[in-house]
C-alpha positions in Angstrom: -36.2 -50.2 -3.0 -36.5 -46.7 -1.4 -39.2 -44.4 -2.7 -38.0 -41.0 -3.9 -39.9 -37.9 -2.9 -40.9 -35.4 -5.5 -38.7 -32.3 -5.5 -40.4 -29.5 -3.7 -40.5 -26.7 -6.4 -40.6 -23.9 -3.8 -37.5 -25.3 -2.0 -35.6 -25.6 -5.3 -36.5 -22.1 -6.2 -35.4 -20.8 -2.8 -32.0 -22.6 -3.2 -31.5 -21.1 -6.7 -32.2 -17.6 -5.4 -29.9 -18.0 -2.4 -27.1 -19.2 -4.7 -27.7 -16.2 -7.0 -27.1 -13.9 -4.0 -23.6 -15.2 -3.6 -21.9 -12.6 -5.7 -18.2 -11.8 -6.1 -18.9 -8.1 -5.9 -21.1 -6.0 -3.7 -23.8 -3.5 -4.8 -22.8 0.1 -5.2 -25.4 1.2 -2.8 -26.4 -0.9 0.2 -28.3 1.1 2.8 -28.1 -1.8 5.3 -24.7 -0.3 6.2 -26.6 2.3 8.3 -27.8 -0.5 10.7 -24.8 -2.9 10.4 -22.5 -3.5 13.3 -18.8 -3.4 12.2 -16.8 -6.6 12.9 -13.6 -4.5 13.4 -12.5 -1.0 13.9 -9.1 -0.3 12.3 -7.1 2.2 10.3 -6.9 2.3 6.6 -3.1 1.7 6.9 -3.6 -1.5 8.8 -6.4 -2.8 6.6 -4.3 -2.0 3.5 -1.3 -3.9 4.9 -3.5 -6.9 5.7 -4.6 -7.0 2.1 -1.1 -6.6 0.7 0.4 -9.2 3.0 -2.2 -11.9 2.5 -5.0 -11.0 0.0 -6.8 -14.4 0.2 -6.9 -14.4 4.0 -8.1 -10.7 4.1 -10.8 -11.5 1.6 -12.0 -14.5 3.6 -12.0 -12.4 6.7 -13.6 -9.2 5.5 -15.5 -9.6 2.2 -19.1 -8.4 2.6 -18.6 -7.5 6.2 -19.2 -4.1 7.8 -16.0 -2.6 9.0 -15.1 0.8 10.5 -12.0 2.5 9.2 -10.2 5.8 9.9 -7.5 7.4 7.9 -6.2 10.6 6.4 -8.1 11.9 3.4 -5.9 12.5 0.3 -8.7 13.1 -2.4 -12.3 13.1 -3.1 -13.5 12.2 -6.6 -16.5 11.0 -8.7 -16.1 7.7 -10.5 -17.3 6.8 -14.0 -20.5 5.5 -12.4 -21.2 9.0 -10.9 -20.7 7.8 -7.3 -18.4 9.8 -5.0 -15.5 8.3 -3.3 -12.7 9.2 -0.9 -9.1 8.1 -1.2 -7.0 7.6 2.0 -3.3 8.2 2.5 -1.1 5.1 2.3 2.5 4.9 3.3 3.2 1.4 1.8 3.5 2.0 -1.1 3.3 5.8 -0.9 2.0 6.2 -4.5 -0.2 4.0 -6.6 -3.3 2.1 -5.5 -4.7 2.6 -2.0 -7.9 2.5 0.0 -10.9 3.8 -2.0 -14.1 4.3 0.1 -17.2 4.6 -2.1 -19.6 6.9 -0.3 -23.3 6.1 0.0 -25.1 8.8 -2.1 -27.3 9.9 0.8 -24.3 11.1 2.8 -21.7 11.8 0.1 -22.1 15.6 -0.1 -22.1 16.1 3.7 -19.0 13.9 4.2 -17.1 15.6 1.4 -18.1 19.1 2.7 -17.1 18.4 6.3 -13.9 16.5 5.7 -11.2 18.6 4.0 -8.2 16.9 2.4 -5.5 16.2 5.0 -8.0 15.6 7.9 -8.7 12.3 9.5 -12.0 10.7 8.6 -13.8 7.7 10.1 -16.3 5.7 8.0 -18.3 2.5 8.3 -18.3 0.5 5.0 -18.8 -2.9 3.5 -15.4 -4.4 2.5 -15.2 -5.7 -1.1 -11.5 -6.3 -1.7 -8.7 -5.6 -4.1 -9.4 -4.4 -7.6 -6.4 -2.1 -8.2 -7.4 -0.2 -5.1 -8.8 -1.7 -1.9 -12.5 -1.1 -2.5 -14.9 -0.3 0.4 -18.6 0.2 -0.5 -21.6 2.1 0.8 -19.5 4.1 3.2 -21.2 6.3 5.8 -20.3 8.1 9.0 -20.6 5.7 12.0 
């Protein structure tokens, strides 16, 4: 008969903490984006189309990853959580949901001041996924 080893409490605790970190949403503010290397550089139009065409595959490919996107600014706003975000122009569909880039608070004022509506803006963000809009988090200038 094989002897069982006692469970190492510190290993069990580490496993529980690691599993707790596997969230379905990303934090509003994650300053690691400033050091992260994007896995892709694309346009907001292409990223939006990927999520519309195959949401499950796009989520598998991008969730939690740093990406760099560029697109035409259509609006700046402040959400109910008091965080600033930018909306990008979408041609498919032309109205309704779209790409929402939630700005890192440290850079929000500068980004909004230097990027008038109608201009092209490039941001580095963590991709979260579809929730009405396509949500990008902790966005900063690359």
